[in-house]
C-alpha positions as CSV (number, residue, x, y, z in Angstrom):
1,M,-14.2,-25.4,1.4
2,A,-13.4,-21.7,1.8
3,K,-9.8,-20.5,1.5
4,K,-8.0,-19.1,4.5
5,V,-6.0,-15.9,3.9
6,L,-3.4,-14.4,6.3
7,I,-3.2,-10.6,6.0
8,T,-0.2,-8.9,7.8
9,G,-0.8,-5.3,9.0
10,G,-4.5,-6.0,8.9
11,A,-5.3,-2.9,11.1
12,G,-3.3,-0.7,8.8
13,F,-4.8,1.7,6.3
14,I,-4.5,-0.3,3.0
15,A,-5.0,-3.7,4.6
16,H,-8.4,-2.8,6.3
17,H,-9.8,-1.8,2.9
18,L,-8.5,-5.1,1.5
19,I,-10.2,-7.0,4.3
20,E,-13.5,-5.1,3.6
21,V,-13.3,-6.0,-0.1
22,L,-12.5,-9.7,0.5
23,L,-15.4,-10.0,2.9
24,E,-17.7,-8.5,0.2
25,K,-16.4,-10.5,-2.7
26,T,-15.3,-13.8,-1.4
27,D,-16.2,-16.4,1.3
28,W,-12.7,-16.6,2.6
29,E,-11.7,-16.9,6.2
30,I,-9.3,-14.0,7.2
31,I,-6.6,-14.0,9.7
32,S,-5.3,-10.4,10.5
33,I,-1.9,-10.3,12.1
34,D,-0.7,-6.9,13.5
35,R,1.5,-5.5,16.1
36,L,-0.8,-2.4,16.6
37,D,1.8,0.4,16.6
38,F,1.1,4.0,15.5
39,S,0.1,2.9,11.9
40,G,-2.3,0.1,13.0
41,N,-5.6,0.9,14.4
42,L,-8.2,-1.7,15.3
43,N,-11.0,0.9,15.1
44,R,-10.5,0.8,11.3
45,L,-11.3,-2.9,11.3
46,H,-14.1,-2.6,13.8
47,E,-15.8,0.1,11.6
48,V,-15.8,-2.0,8.4
49,V,-16.5,-5.3,10.1
50,S,-19.0,-4.5,12.8
51,V,-21.7,-3.3,10.2
52,L,-21.6,-6.7,8.5
53,P,-23.8,-9.8,9.4
54,Q,-22.6,-11.8,12.3
55,S,-21.8,-14.8,10.0
56,T,-19.5,-12.5,8.1
57,Q,-17.9,-11.0,11.2
58,K,-17.0,-14.5,12.3
59,R,-14.8,-15.0,9.3
60,V,-12.3,-12.4,10.7
61,T,-9.7,-13.4,13.4
62,V,-7.2,-10.9,14.8
63,V,-3.8,-12.1,16.0
64,Y,-1.2,-9.9,17.8
65,H,2.4,-10.4,16.7
66,D,5.4,-8.3,15.8
67,L,7.1,-9.9,12.7
68,K,10.5,-8.8,13.9
69,A,10.3,-12.0,16.0
70,E,9.9,-15.4,14.4
71,L,6.4,-16.8,14.4
72,N,6.5,-19.2,17.4
73,S,4.5,-22.4,17.7
74,Q,1.7,-20.7,19.6
75,I,1.3,-18.1,16.9
76,V,1.5,-20.7,14.2
77,N,-1.1,-22.8,15.9
78,R,-3.4,-19.8,16.3
79,I,-3.2,-19.0,12.6
80,G,-3.5,-22.5,11.3
81,D,-2.8,-23.6,7.8
82,V,-3.4,-20.9,5.3
83,N,-3.7,-20.9,1.5
84,I,-2.9,-17.3,0.7
85,I,-0.6,-14.7,2.4
86,L,-1.0,-11.0,1.7
87,H,2.0,-9.3,3.3
88,L,1.3,-5.6,3.9
89,A,2.9,-5.0,7.2
90,A,5.8,-2.6,6.9
91,G,7.6,0.4,8.4
92,S,6.8,3.1,5.8
93,H,7.6,6.6,7.1
94,V,10.4,8.0,5.0
95,D,11.5,10.7,7.6
96,R,11.7,8.2,10.3
97,S,13.7,5.8,8.0
98,I,16.3,8.6,7.6
99,E,16.6,9.1,11.3
100,Y,16.5,5.3,12.2
101,P,17.4,3.2,9.2
102,M,18.1,0.1,11.3
103,E,14.4,0.1,12.5
104,F,13.4,-0.3,8.8
105,V,15.9,-3.0,8.1
106,L,14.4,-4.9,11.1
107,D,10.7,-4.2,10.2
108,N,10.9,-4.7,6.4
109,V,13.8,-7.1,5.7
110,V,13.9,-9.2,8.9
111,G,10.1,-9.1,9.3
112,T,9.6,-10.3,5.7
113,T,12.2,-13.0,6.1
114,N,10.4,-14.3,9.3
115,L,7.1,-14.5,7.4
116,L,8.8,-16.2,4.4
117,N,10.4,-18.8,6.7
118,Y,6.9,-19.4,8.2
119,A,5.4,-19.7,4.7
120,R,7.9,-22.3,3.4
121,N,6.6,-24.8,6.0
122,L,3.0,-24.4,4.9
123,S,1.5,-27.5,3.1
124,N,-1.3,-25.8,1.3
125,L,0.2,-22.4,0.3
126,E,-1.2,-21.3,-3.1
127,R,0.2,-17.7,-3.2
128,F,2.3,-15.3,-1.2
129,V,1.9,-11.7,-2.3
130,Y,4.4,-9.1,-1.1
131,F,3.3,-5.4,-1.2
132,S,6.2,-3.3,-2.4
133,T,6.4,0.4,-3.4
134,D,7.1,2.6,-6.4
135,E,9.9,4.1,-4.3
136,V,12.3,1.2,-4.9
137,F,12.7,2.7,-8.5
138,G,13.6,6.1,-7.2
139,P,12.6,9.4,-8.8
140,A,11.2,9.2,-12.3
141,P,12.5,11.8,-14.9
142,E,9.8,13.4,-17.1
143,G,8.6,10.9,-19.6
144,V,9.7,7.8,-17.6
145,D,7.2,5.4,-16.2
146,Y,8.9,2.5,-14.4
147,K,7.9,-1.0,-15.5
148,E,7.7,-3.9,-13.1
149,R,11.3,-5.1,-13.6
150,D,13.2,-1.9,-14.0
151,R,16.3,-1.4,-11.9
152,Y,16.3,-0.2,-8.2
153,N,17.4,3.3,-7.3
154,A,16.5,3.6,-3.6
155,T,16.8,7.2,-2.4
156,N,16.2,6.6,1.3
157,P,16.5,3.7,3.8
158,Y,12.7,3.0,3.6
159,S,12.8,2.3,-0.1
160,A,16.1,0.4,0.2
161,S,14.6,-1.9,2.9
162,K,11.5,-2.5,0.6
163,A,13.8,-3.5,-2.3
164,A,15.9,-5.8,-0.1
165,A,12.6,-7.5,1.0
166,E,11.6,-7.8,-2.6
167,E,14.9,-9.7,-3.3
168,M,14.3,-12.0,-0.3
169,C,11.0,-12.9,-1.8
170,V,12.8,-13.7,-5.1
171,A,15.4,-15.7,-3.3
172,F,12.7,-17.8,-1.5
173,E,10.9,-18.6,-4.7
174,N,14.2,-19.7,-6.4
175,T,15.5,-21.5,-3.2
176,Y,12.3,-23.1,-1.8
177,N,9.9,-22.8,-4.8
178,L,7.5,-20.6,-2.8
179,P,4.6,-19.2,-5.0
180,L,5.6,-15.5,-4.8
181,Y,4.0,-12.4,-6.4
182,I,5.3,-8.9,-5.9
183,T,3.1,-5.7,-6.3
184,H,4.2,-2.1,-6.5
185,T,1.7,0.6,-5.5
186,M,2.0,4.3,-5.1
187,N,0.2,7.0,-3.1
188,V,-2.7,5.0,-2.0
189,F,-5.6,7.0,-0.4
190,G,-9.1,6.6,1.0
191,E,-11.2,6.6,4.1
192,R,-9.7,6.3,7.5
193,Q,-6.2,7.3,6.3
194,H,-3.8,8.8,8.8
195,P,-4.4,12.6,9.1
196,E,-0.8,13.4,8.3
197,K,-1.1,12.0,4.8
198,Y,-1.5,14.5,2.0
199,I,-5.2,14.2,1.0
200,P,-6.6,14.1,4.6
201,M,-4.2,16.9,5.5
202,C,-5.6,19.0,2.6
203,I,-9.2,18.3,3.8
204,R,-8.4,19.3,7.3
205,K,-6.5,22.5,6.4
206,M,-9.2,23.6,3.9
207,R,-11.9,23.0,6.4
208,D,-10.0,25.1,8.9
209,N,-9.0,27.8,6.4
210,L,-5.3,27.0,6.7
211,P,-2.7,27.2,3.9
212,I,-1.8,24.0,2.0
213,T,1.9,23.2,1.7
214,V,2.7,21.8,-1.8
215,H,5.9,19.9,-2.5
216,S,7.7,21.6,-5.4
217,N,11.0,22.0,-7.2
218,P,13.7,24.4,-5.8
219,S,12.4,27.3,-7.8
220,K,8.9,26.7,-6.4
221,T,7.4,26.7,-9.9
222,K,6.6,23.1,-10.3
223,A,4.6,20.8,-8.0
224,G,5.6,17.3,-7.4
225,S,3.5,14.7,-9.2
226,R,2.2,11.2,-8.4
227,H,-0.3,8.5,-9.6
228,Y,-2.9,8.3,-6.8
229,I,-5.1,5.2,-6.3
230,H,-7.8,4.4,-3.9
231,A,-7.3,1.6,-1.5
232,K,-10.3,-0.3,-2.8
233,D,-9.0,-0.2,-6.3
234,V,-5.7,-1.7,-5.0
235,A,-7.8,-4.4,-3.3
236,E,-9.7,-5.2,-6.5
237,G,-6.4,-5.3,-8.3
238,I,-5.1,-7.9,-5.9
239,L,-8.1,-10.1,-6.4
240,H,-7.6,-9.8,-10.1
241,I,-3.9,-10.8,-9.7
242,L,-4.9,-13.8,-7.5
243,N,-7.2,-15.0,-10.3
244,L,-4.5,-14.8,-13.1
245,K,-2.9,-17.8,-14.6
246,G,0.7,-17.8,-15.6
247,P,3.2,-18.0,-17.2
248,F,3.6,-14.2,-17.5
249,E,5.2,-12.6,-20.5
250,N,7.4,-10.1,-18.7
251,D,9.4,-12.7,-16.8
252,F,12.4,-12.3,-19.2
253,G,15.5,-14.3,-18.5
254,N,13.4,-17.0,-17.0
255,A,13.1,-14.8,-13.9
256,K,10.6,-16.1,-11.5
257,C,8.5,-14.1,-8.9
258,P,6.0,-12.1,-11.2
259,K,5.8,-8.5,-10.4
260,F,2.7,-6.2,-11.0
261,N,2.2,-2.4,-10.8
262,L,-1.1,-1.4,-9.3
263,V,-1.2,2.2,-10.3
264,G,-3.8,5.0,-10.7
265,A,-4.9,5.7,-14.2
266,E,-3.8,9.3,-14.3
267,E,-0.8,11.3,-13.1
268,I,-1.5,14.4,-11.2
269,D,0.6,17.1,-9.6
270,N,0.0,17.9,-6.0
271,L,-1.2,21.5,-6.6
272,T,-3.9,20.2,-9.1
273,L,-4.9,17.5,-6.7
274,A,-5.3,20.1,-3.9
275,R,-7.5,22.2,-6.2
276,K,-9.6,19.1,-6.9
277,I,-10.1,18.6,-3.2
278,A,-11.0,22.3,-2.9
279,D,-13.5,21.9,-5.6
280,A,-15.1,18.9,-4.0
281,M,-15.3,20.9,-0.7
282,K,-16.4,24.2,-2.4
283,A,-13.5,25.8,-0.7
284,T,-13.2,28.8,-3.0
285,H,-10.7,30.7,-0.7
286,A,-8.2,27.8,-0.3
287,K,-4.6,29.0,0.0
288,Y,-1.5,27.1,-1.4
289,E,2.2,27.6,-0.6
290,M,4.8,26.0,-2.8
291,V,7.7,24.6,-0.8
292,D,11.0,23.0,-2.0
293,F,10.7,19.8,0.0
294,H,13.5,18.0,-1.8
295,S,16.2,20.3,-0.6
296,A,14.8,20.6,2.8
297,R,14.1,16.9,3.2
298,P,16.7,14.7,1.4
299,G,15.1,11.3,0.4
300,H,11.9,13.0,-0.8
301,D,11.6,13.1,-4.6
302,L,9.7,15.4,-6.9
303,R,8.2,12.8,-9.3
304,Y,7.5,9.1,-8.9
305,S,5.8,7.2,-11.8
306,L,4.9,3.6,-12.6
307,S,3.6,2.2,-15.7
308,G,0.2,0.6,-15.5
309,E,0.4,-0.8,-19.0
310,Y,1.2,-4.4,-18.0
311,M,-1.8,-4.8,-15.7
312,K,-4.0,-3.2,-18.5
313,S,-2.8,-6.0,-20.8
314,L,-3.9,-8.4,-18.1
315,G,-7.4,-6.9,-18.0
316,W,-7.3,-4.6,-15.0
317,Q,-7.2,-0.9,-14.3
318,P,-9.2,1.2,-11.8
319,R,-12.9,1.3,-12.6
320,I,-13.6,4.7,-11.1
321,T,-12.0,8.0,-12.0
322,L,-9.7,9.9,-9.6
323,S,-12.2,12.8,-9.5
324,E,-15.0,10.6,-8.4
325,R,-12.9,8.9,-5.8
326,I,-11.6,12.2,-4.4
327,E,-15.3,13.4,-4.1
328,Q,-16.2,10.2,-2.3
329,V,-13.3,10.5,0.2
330,V,-13.9,14.3,0.8
331,N,-17.6,13.7,1.6
332,W,-17.0,10.7,3.8
333,T,-14.1,12.4,5.7
334,L,-16.1,15.6,6.4
335,E,-19.0,13.4,7.7
336,N,-16.6,11.3,9.8
337,D,-14.2,14.0,10.8
338,R,-13.0,12.1,13.9
339,W,-10.5,10.5,11.4
340,L,-9.0,13.9,10.9
341,K,-7.8,14.3,14.6
């Protein structure tokens, strides 16, 4: 019998790619739960699902619910008993978290706790995966790549709320023996991403011959750097994790709740990335402006970095190079430029 998987934030950017990959690579039944705010867009799901055979389309059910509220009996009955929970729903806008921190406590801490409370009453739950972020570790000095269990150093309310939700997951594994995994990802990109994000923003500005703003140090001599990863690579990493068998070596001190970094294979600064996009677009006259974001926007850091070595030791890393992925996304986005509006 096919497994049933509940995906929160299913109309969101990363989750809709995850649903697409699961439909391609498994026979699972998928329940997508979403509150459909500014980050959720059912058109994403429609585009990836509507082109599939009817029998595949029927494997997807969409349920409306805001996780700030407990899952009531009607919602629970609508979902049914599930085998796997992939929890991607979250408030994730750093600027908004700085202005409205309590919003992010409610979305990310209370919302996650409501979902955990629902999960502990499931009779056939095999795995609950919580999607966290590299930002829980804070800025990374040169030469430092944070490993899965390094200390937290949240620099804004968003990252603090994600770290707090991680600890609720750990607590629920320790208290209720829930089968929890935690993942950290950073700078995920791909098709149908919100046009305010860096890569689609670069594509739009280069297309329109506008200057590209590049996050830099105060002297405007060094661009901020990240590890970028395509959403489909994240999805394949999740499938790999779900097929792993423990125990896991990095759970020192008998700590439960294994953690995994899903990270792009190469670190790249944002100026070099913008130039890669320009190359893919043949935008020879692209203009770049270095801006000291950290001083102007507290809570934004110049460098984040995760180590992908642990996942490599478990047999996974992205299969396709960043340059190839950038070219794919540029070409797709220019052909489907409605997603830049």
